[in-house]
N, C-alpha and C positions, 0 to 999 in steps of 0.2 A: 045626414051626419056625413061630413067629408072626409076623406082620410086624413087630413090635416090635423083637425081636431082629434081625432083617434090617437093618432101618434103624440101631440103635446097632453092628453090627458095622460099618456103612459108615461110620457119623459119628465112631469114636474115631480112626480111622486118619487121616482128613481132618483134625480138630483137632490131633493130634499133628503133622501136617504143616505145619499152617499157623501152630503155636507154634512150631518150628522154623525157619521161614521167615521169621516176625518176629523172631526173635534174630539171625538172620543178616543181616536188612536192617538190623534196630538197630546192630549190629556193623559193618557195611559205612558207612553214614552217619556213625557217629562216627569210623570212620576217615580220612572224606572230610574232616570238618570238621577234624579236628587236620591233615592236610596242607593244609586253605586257609588256617589261621592262620599266624602268623608260627613258632610252635612254640617247645619251650623255649629258655630265653635264657642267657647266661652271660657272666660278668663277667671278662674275660680279664686274665691276668696278665702282667707284664712279658716273661715269656717266651713265652706266649700270643701277644702283640701281635707279638715278634720272627718267632715261626713263620707267623703270618699274613701278614707283610711277606715272608717267604721262601716263602710259597706264590703271592705276589704276588696278593694279593687286596686289599690295600693297598699304597698307595706308600712308604709311612713309616709310623712306630709311633706318631706325633701324630696321624696321620689315623683311625686305629683308633677305630671309638666305643666308648662306654664300657660297652654291652651289646652283645654278638653273639649270634646265633642258634649252638644247638649243632652243627648239623650244619656251618657254617662252621669250629668249632673242630676239629671230628671229621676233617674233609675237610684240615683244616692240617695237623693231628697225623699223619695218614697218608700226607702228602707227605713230611713231614719223617722219620718214621720210616723210609720207603721210600730215601729220599736217603741217611740215616743207614747202613741195612743196604748200598746200593750201594757206600759210600765203603769201607765194612767190609770188602766182598767185594774191592773193588779193592786195598785195602792189603795182603790177604791173598794176592792173586794175585803182588803185586810182591816181598812178603816170601818167596814161594817161588821167585821166579826169582832174588832175591839169595842166598838159600840154596844153589841150584843151583850157581850162579856159584862162591861161594865153596867149596864141595864138589871142583868139580872144580879149581879152582886149588890146593886143598889134597892134591887126589891126583896132581896135578903135580909140587909139591914132595916128595911122598912121605910126607906126613902123614896119617895112619889113626888112627882110634879104637883098633884092636888095638894099632898102633905105642906110642902114648900110655899104654895100660894095661900095657902090658910095661915101659915105662921107670918108670911110678908105681911098680908091684911091685919092679922093680929097687932103686929109691929106698928103698924101705920095708924092703927086705932089708939096704941097707947101712948105714941108720939103726940097725937092730936089732941089726947084728954090731959097731957102734961102742959102743953101749949095753953089749953084754956084756962089750966090753973094758974099758971104763971101770970097771964094776962088779967 
């Protein structure tokens, strides 16, 4: 083996590593540059302004600037989404408690779905018998 092929064998992987590291380096610096700037902006709608106030980022809707960062809008929407889902969980929980209470009350009165079904079928049979008599 000659010395030129040995040198090429050592240089090619080194060039590949250098090229990959420069790509990584340029990607990392561009990410850092994006983080250091304000970032993407967003013009909030009236509902967005209410969400920003509800998230306690601003004291009133009038104080919300004309342009805010997208991260602020995202945080406000996430907080709003979490609070709405927690409210729905609480409403479901209290609805279940009310249904259990009404079911136990109906059980004490002797009312049940089976009894209601039998009564309904009895009414249908009586109605059918009356129609046969009238015909």
